N, C-alpha and C positions, 0 to 999 in steps of 0.2 A: 758310413753314412748316418747322419743324425737327423731326426725329425723333431719338430716342436711338440711339446706336450699338448694333450687335449685341452688343458686349462688355458694355454696361450691362444690356441685356435678359437676357443669360445669367446675370450675377451676381445680378440681382434675383430670378431664378427660383431660384437656389441658396439665397439667403437665405430665401425664402419656404418652401422645402422644409425648411430647418433649424429655423427659429423659428416657423413657422406653426402653425395649429391642429392639423395632422396630424403634427406632429413626433413621432418615436419617444421613448419614455421614456428617462431616463438609463440609461447602461450602466455596469456595475460589473465590476471584477476582484476577485480575492480572493487572499489568502495564508493558508496553513494550516500549522500546526506540530503535530506529534504526538510526544509523549514516551512511550516504553515503558520502564517501570522494574520491577525485581524487589525486593520487600521481604521481610524475615523475617515469618513468619506472625503472630507476636506484635505486631510493629510495625504490620502492616497492619490488625489488628483495632482499633487505636486511631486510625489515620489515615484509613481509608476513610470513616467517617461524616462527617468534616470535608470530605473531598474530594468527597463526594456532595451537599453543600449549596452552593447558589449563593452564599450569603452568606459562607461561610468557606473556599471552595476556594482562593482566591488566597493567603490567609494560611497555609493548610495546605501549599500547594505551596512557598511561601517557606521554611517551617520544614524542609522536606525537603532544601533545597539543601546545608547543611553535611554531612548524612548521605550525600548523593550524592558530595560532594567527598571524604569520608573512605573511601568504598567500602562503607559499611554498607548503603546502598541502591545497587543496580547500575543505571546508566543503560544499557539494552540498545541503544536506538536513538533518534535524534532525526531525524525525517523532516520535510521541508519541501516544500510545493507552492505554485505560483503559476500562475494562469490566469484564464480568463474564467468568469463565472457562467453556468450553464446548460450547461456542457460537462463531459464526463467527464474527470477528471484522475487521474493515478496516478503514484506514485513507488515505487521498490523498491531495496533494498540486499540482495543475495542472492548465494549461491554455488551453482553447479550440482553435484549429486552423482549421478553415474550408477551404476546397479547392475543386475546381470543378473536377468532375470525368466523367461527360457525357456532350456532346456538340452537338449542331446543326451545321453541316458543312456549310461552306460558299456556297451560291447559286449564280450561274451564272445568269446574267440578261436575262430575257425572252422577246421576242417580241420587242427588242430594235433595231430600224432601223439604226444601225451604222456599219461602217466597222469593221470586226473582230479585226484589229490591234489596234483600239481604246480601246478595252477591257484591253489592257496592262496598261492603265492609269485609270482604274476604281477606283473611289476615296475610296471605303470602302469595304474591304474584311476581314472577321473575323469569329471566332468560338463563338457562343453564348452558355454559360454554361446553362445546363438544370437540373443538379443534383449536390449536394454537399455531401462530406463526412466530418465528424467531428472527428478529432484526438485530444485526450487529451495529452498534452506535460507537463511532470513534474514527480513527485515521488509519489509512492503508496506503502502501506504495508497492506497485508492481513494476518490474524493470527487466528488460532483456536487451543486451547490447553486444554488438560485434566490434572488435578492435582491428585497426589496420596492422600491417606487419610490424611497424615501429611502435604501436600502442598509443599513438598521439591523436588519432582520429577515431571517433566512435559513431556508429550507426545504432541509435537507441530507440526502443519503443518504451514509452513511459506512461504509467497510469497512476497518478496520485488521486486520493479520494478522502473526503471528510464528510461523514454522515452524523447529523445532530438530531436529537429528539427535541422537539419544540414544545409540544403540549398535547393534552387530550382534548378531543372535541366530542360533544354529545350529539348523537343522531336520534331523531324521533323514531320510535319503534311501536307506537300504538297508544291508544287511550283506554283507560279503565272505565268501568261503568260509573264510578264516582267522579269522572272527569279528570283524574290525574293522568299525566302523560308518562309513558314508559320511554326510556332512552337507553342507548348503548354507547359507551365511550370507546373511541378509537384514537390511536396515536397519530400525530402529524410529524413527519420527518422532513428534514431539509438536507439535500445532498449537494456538495461541491465536488465536481469530478472533471478531470482533464484526461484526454486520451490522445497522446502525441507520438509522432515519429520524427526524430530530429537527428541531424548531423551536428556534432559538437566536439570540441577539443578536450582532451584529458585535463581535468582541473578547472574547466570553465564553469562558472556559475551562470545559470539561466533562469529567467522568470517563465514558469511553465503553467501558471494559472492565475486568472483574475476573476473573482466571483463576487457579485453584489449580494449582500445578505438581506434577509427580509427585515421589515420593521425598523429600517434606518439603523441597523446594527453596525454598519460599516462595510468594508471591503476586505475579503479574504484573499491573500496572495500565497501561491506556492512557489518556492525557490528550490532549485536542485543543482547539485554539483556532483560530478562523477570523475573519479581519478583512477587511472589504470596502474597496475603494478606487475612487473615481470615475474613469472613463475621461476623460482630458482632452478637452475639446471642440476641434473643428477651427476655427481662426479663419478667417473669410471676409473677404477684402479686396475692397472695391468700388472699381473704377476710376472716375476722374472722367469725366463724359460727354465724348465727342468731338464737337466742333462740326462740323457739316456744312453745306453750302450749301443754299439753298432747293430744295425738291423740286417738281417740276412737278405 
């Protein structure tokens, strides 16, 4: 009587686990690209309807390419992601901007034997920052998507975002004895953000954000395309049976 070697038994067990009835469904990875563009308001009024239609979005996007190349349409950012389906993915291009948020107020001099009118010419009066906030200015994309068994349908949660620094604004913080005003400068930011849950096909381009910018700067659009890719299967090599002698 001959029995198969232990190596053959183990390999057969592995094959059964991979291709048997209880084998897991195919796994998928994905790649995502997100373009953020700013258009003049008049141009956006004619382009947005075509970009909002699944049947015309690709043609409309191609028509925008010469205007992007000429600078009439500004390509703000082009973000790329790659990862596994079912996992939270994110990418960001940003610059940190620190700014003071808490201050020690100016202190009047104590025990100074001078006439009060001389305080009008006191040489140094100011606010000392004691705490800072940190704001990230730039673009960001967060994405999590589940794929169907054939990888062609996606259930995706999508959050593209663009944060811009606009300017500093001075806020009145008091009046000195000589009549001069004290002020504190604080930054003003503008945020374009979309938070969506969508069903879409692999490779389908979609318009996921339409945002009007302040001061007649135009309209900012977010476009996204997600494509799935099968995870390569792991090849299993079966060793030839090893002959053994008769067993008692």
